[in-house]
N, C-alpha and C positions, 0 to 999 in steps of 0.2 A: 749711424754706424753702431752696431752693437759691440759689446765687449768681445765676444767671440770672433767677429769679423775683424776688429782692430788687432787682436792677438795673433789671428791666422796670418796677417799680412806682415807681421814684424820679421825682418831678416836680419837685423844686426842683433848681437848679443845684448840682451835686456835682463836686468834685474827688477823684479817687482816685489816690494815688500809692502804687504797688506795686513791689516789687523781686522779680524772678523767683527770686532765691536766698533768699527769706524762709523760714527754717527752721521757722516756726510753722505754715506752710501747705503742703499737698501741692503739688508743682510741676505736677501735672496740672490745676490750675485755671488756669494761664496762658492756654490757649486760651479758657476762659470769660471771663477779663478782657479778652481782645482784642474779645470781642463787645459790650463796653459801648458801643461807637460806634453801635450800634443804637438807643440812647437819646440823643436830642439834649440832654437835660439833664445829661449826664455827659461830663466831660473826664477822660480816663485818661492818666496819666504812668506808663508801664510801662518800668522800667529793668532791665538785666541783672544789676546788682549794688546792694546797698544793705542786705541783710539785713532783719531785722525793726525796728530802731531806726535807720533811715537818716536821721533828721532832724539828726543831729550827726555829723560825719565827722572822724575822727582825721587827723593828717598823713599817715600811712601809707594811709588809705583815699582822701585827696584825691589823693595820688601815684598810686594805682592807677587811679583814675577819670580822672586827667588834669584834674581840676577843683579849683582852689585855694580853692572856697567851703566853709567849714567848716559853714555853716548852709544847706546846699543845699536840703533839703526845705522849710524854713521860708520860704525865698525863692521857691520855686516857688508856695507858697500865696499870698504877698504879691503876686506878679506876677499870679496867676490872679485874686485879688480886684480888683486894679487894672484888669485887662482887662475885668472883668465890672462895673466901677464901683462896687465896694463899699468903696473906700478913701476916707477923708475927702478932701474937695477935689475929688472927681470927680463 
């Protein structure tokens, strides 16, 4: 199954966080990732940097990105859940 086929079949709200410099995947899939917006169930956060394990950032990585948040990806997930009303109290 291709990425496009998998993405097209998603019906539940889905957050995809993907870094274009992820060494585990061929950079050629980035244009396919950008097509995720064709499925209203998907919210894509596509970053230029982040590598494969971008959920925790070192101080050097924080400096490079200009973002002081060492838990950047985790906080994007929490923000997304809160926006979708999936966080307790909402």
